[in-house]
C-alpha positions as CSV (number, residue, x, y, z in Angstrom):
1,M,37.3,253.9,170.0
2,V,38.3,255.4,166.7
3,Q,41.8,254.4,165.4
4,Q,43.9,256.5,163.0
5,V,47.1,255.2,161.6
6,F,49.9,257.4,160.1
7,S,53.0,256.7,158.1
8,C,55.3,258.2,160.8
9,S,55.3,259.7,164.3
10,A,55.7,263.2,162.8
11,E,52.6,262.9,160.7
12,L,50.8,261.5,163.7
13,A,51.8,264.5,165.9
14,R,50.6,267.0,163.3
15,A,47.2,265.3,162.9
16,A,46.6,265.0,166.6
17,A,47.6,268.6,167.1
18,E,45.1,269.8,164.4
19,E,42.3,267.8,166.1
20,A,43.3,269.1,169.5
21,S,43.3,272.7,168.2
22,I,39.8,272.3,166.8
23,L,38.5,270.9,170.1
24,L,40.0,273.7,172.1
25,R,38.9,276.4,169.7
26,N,35.3,275.0,169.6
27,A,35.2,275.0,173.4
28,I,36.4,278.6,173.6
29,D,33.8,279.6,171.0
30,E,31.0,277.9,172.8
31,R,31.8,278.6,176.5
32,G,34.4,281.3,176.5
33,K,37.2,279.0,177.8
34,A,38.6,275.5,177.3
35,R,39.8,273.0,179.9
36,F,42.7,270.9,178.8
37,V,44.5,268.0,180.4
38,A,47.9,267.5,178.9
39,A,50.0,264.3,179.1
40,T,53.7,263.9,179.4
41,G,56.3,261.5,178.1
42,R,58.2,261.0,174.8
43,S,55.0,260.3,172.8
44,Q,53.8,263.8,173.5
45,V,56.8,265.9,172.7
46,D,56.3,266.4,169.0
47,F,52.6,266.8,169.4
48,L,53.0,269.6,172.0
49,S,55.6,271.4,169.8
50,V,53.0,271.6,167.0
51,L,50.0,272.4,169.2
52,T,51.6,275.1,171.3
53,A,52.8,276.9,168.1
54,D,49.1,277.2,166.9
55,R,48.1,280.8,167.4
56,R,44.5,280.1,166.3
57,V,44.0,279.0,169.8
58,D,43.5,281.8,172.3
59,W,45.7,280.3,175.0
60,S,44.7,283.0,177.5
61,R,41.3,281.2,177.7
62,V,42.8,277.7,178.3
63,E,42.9,276.2,181.8
64,L,45.6,273.6,182.0
65,F,45.8,270.4,184.1
66,H,48.1,267.4,183.9
67,L,47.6,263.7,184.5
68,D,50.2,262.7,187.1
69,E,53.4,263.6,189.0
70,Y,56.1,261.7,190.9
71,I,56.0,262.1,194.7
72,G,59.3,263.5,195.9
73,L,60.4,265.4,192.8
74,G,60.5,269.2,192.9
75,A,59.3,271.5,190.2
76,D,62.8,272.0,188.8
77,D,63.9,268.3,188.7
78,R,64.6,267.3,185.1
79,A,62.1,264.4,185.3
80,S,59.3,266.5,187.0
81,F,56.1,266.8,185.1
82,Q,55.7,270.3,186.5
83,R,58.8,271.2,184.7
84,Y,57.7,269.4,181.6
85,M,54.4,271.3,181.6
86,R,56.2,274.6,182.3
87,E,58.7,274.2,179.5
88,R,56.6,272.5,176.8
89,V,53.2,274.0,177.4
90,I,53.0,277.0,179.7
91,L,56.1,279.0,178.4
92,P,55.4,278.5,174.7
93,T,51.7,279.5,175.0
94,G,51.6,282.0,177.8
95,I,48.8,280.0,179.5
96,R,47.8,282.0,182.6
97,C,45.7,279.4,184.5
98,A,47.6,276.1,185.2
99,Y,46.8,273.6,188.0
100,L,50.2,271.8,188.5
101,L,50.6,268.8,190.7
102,D,53.2,269.5,193.4
103,G,55.4,266.4,194.0
104,M,56.9,267.9,197.1
105,A,53.7,268.8,198.9
106,D,51.5,266.6,201.0
107,P,50.1,264.0,198.5
108,A,46.7,263.8,200.1
109,A,46.3,267.6,200.0
110,V,47.5,267.7,196.4
111,C,44.9,265.0,195.4
112,R,42.2,266.8,197.3
113,D,42.9,270.3,195.9
114,A,43.6,269.2,192.3
115,G,40.5,267.0,192.4
116,A,38.3,269.9,193.5
117,A,39.7,272.2,190.8
118,L,39.4,269.6,188.1
119,S,35.9,268.5,189.1
120,S,34.5,272.0,189.1
121,A,33.6,271.9,185.4
122,P,33.8,269.5,182.4
123,V,37.1,268.8,180.8
124,D,37.0,269.6,177.1
125,L,40.1,267.7,175.9
126,L,42.3,265.1,177.7
127,M,45.5,263.8,176.1
128,A,46.9,260.5,177.0
129,G,49.6,257.9,176.0
130,I,49.8,254.2,176.6
131,G,52.7,252.9,178.8
132,E,54.7,249.8,177.8
133,N,52.8,247.9,180.6
134,G,49.5,249.3,179.4
135,H,49.4,252.0,182.0
136,L,47.0,255.0,181.5
137,A,48.4,258.0,183.2
138,F,50.1,256.4,186.2
139,N,47.5,253.7,186.7
140,D,49.6,250.6,186.4
141,P,48.1,247.1,186.3
142,P,46.2,246.0,188.2
143,A,44.5,249.4,188.0
144,D,41.7,250.7,190.1
145,F,38.7,250.9,187.8
146,E,36.2,251.6,190.7
147,T,37.4,254.7,192.6
148,E,35.6,258.0,192.0
149,E,38.4,260.0,193.5
150,P,39.7,262.4,190.7
151,F,43.3,261.9,191.8
152,M,45.0,259.3,194.0
153,V,48.4,258.1,195.2
154,V,49.7,254.9,193.5
155,E,52.7,252.6,193.8
156,L,54.6,252.4,190.5
157,D,55.5,248.9,189.2
158,D,59.0,248.1,188.1
159,R,58.2,247.7,184.4
160,N,56.9,251.3,184.4
161,R,59.9,252.5,186.3
162,F,62.3,250.7,183.9
163,Q,60.5,252.5,181.0
164,Q,61.3,255.9,182.5
165,V,65.0,254.9,182.7
166,R,65.0,253.6,179.1
167,E,63.4,256.9,177.9
168,G,66.2,258.9,179.5
169,W,64.3,260.6,182.3
170,F,66.4,258.9,185.0
171,A,69.9,257.5,185.1
172,A,69.0,254.3,187.0
173,L,66.0,252.5,188.4
174,E,66.9,253.5,192.0
175,D,66.4,257.1,190.9
176,V,62.8,256.6,189.8
177,P,60.3,257.4,192.6
178,Q,58.2,254.4,193.8
179,R,55.1,256.5,194.4
180,A,53.1,259.0,192.3
181,I,49.9,261.0,192.1
182,T,47.7,260.1,189.2
183,M,44.4,261.0,187.7
184,S,42.0,258.0,188.2
185,I,40.6,255.9,185.4
186,R,37.1,257.0,186.0
187,Q,38.1,260.6,186.1
188,I,39.9,260.3,182.8
189,L,36.8,258.8,181.2
190,K,34.8,261.9,182.3
191,A,36.6,264.1,179.7
192,N,34.4,265.2,176.8
193,A,37.1,264.0,174.3
194,I,40.3,262.0,174.6
195,L,43.1,261.8,172.2
196,C,45.7,259.0,172.9
197,L,49.0,259.0,171.1
198,A,50.9,255.6,171.0
199,P,53.7,255.6,168.3
200,G,56.5,253.2,168.0
201,A,57.2,249.5,167.9
202,H,57.9,249.4,171.6
203,K,54.1,250.0,172.2
204,L,53.0,247.0,170.1
205,E,52.2,244.7,173.0
206,A,50.3,247.4,175.0
207,V,48.4,248.6,172.0
208,G,47.3,245.1,171.2
209,A,46.1,244.5,174.7
210,C,44.3,247.9,174.7
211,L,42.5,247.2,171.4
212,C,41.9,243.4,171.6
213,G,42.2,242.2,175.2
214,E,39.7,242.2,178.0
215,I,38.7,245.6,179.3
216,G,39.8,245.7,182.9
217,P,42.5,246.3,185.5
218,M,45.2,244.3,183.9
219,S,45.1,246.5,180.8
220,P,44.4,249.9,182.1
221,A,44.4,251.6,178.7
222,S,41.7,249.2,177.6
223,A,39.4,251.6,179.5
224,L,39.5,254.0,176.5
225,R,37.2,251.6,174.7
226,L,34.5,252.6,177.1
227,H,34.7,256.3,176.0
228,P,32.4,257.5,173.2
229,R,34.9,260.1,171.9
230,A,38.3,258.5,172.3
231,T,40.7,258.5,169.4
232,L,43.9,256.4,169.3
233,Y,46.7,257.7,167.1
234,L,49.1,255.1,165.9
235,D,52.0,255.0,163.4
236,R,52.8,252.0,161.2
237,E,55.0,250.5,163.8
238,S,52.5,250.5,166.6
239,A,49.5,249.7,164.4
240,Q,51.0,246.2,163.6
241,A,49.5,244.9,166.8
């Protein structure tokens, strides 16, 4: 896995957005379209602001997916990832083809339908972050490294749920759903290229485990080391690990 270290999170965001733009444009040039899996969370906000303003990308030729969604949150809930995708990706770009995970629908049906759509062709670019407990998407430790299902239902651990409160998405722990839909580890690793953004001192422990610890279920993001075209974007604070 390639590591790139930047002086600040803003510089990191700009560099990652430039690489993402190149990957999307190359896919469009080669195949007429690009398939893009976007991530959510604080680590992605600045990156998405830069990327979605890039008019070198023909966004009408981009198919959008996302990594995960809380079960029980509607599309207009302030913490819903459907809303995050709509406000931070779809509206700024005018993307016409978006496969959004519905947190209010039957989870098994959502996993089945989203999995079929995602698996129909290769993913050109997948974005990711690293959770404070090392989670990748909503694959908390101990993560399932074996399932071939593209999407699955998972129980969220309390450290993950506390992170969502600290980041301001929820007012209290009891407000954070206990279950979610997530893209599986093996499905994530099927993407042609992965760009993972992990800025900030609060990611030190997780980045260290990802880079130096054992690859396996207790450090889900360590799976990125198995991918031939994964790049980890760090700032000075998170690179001290």
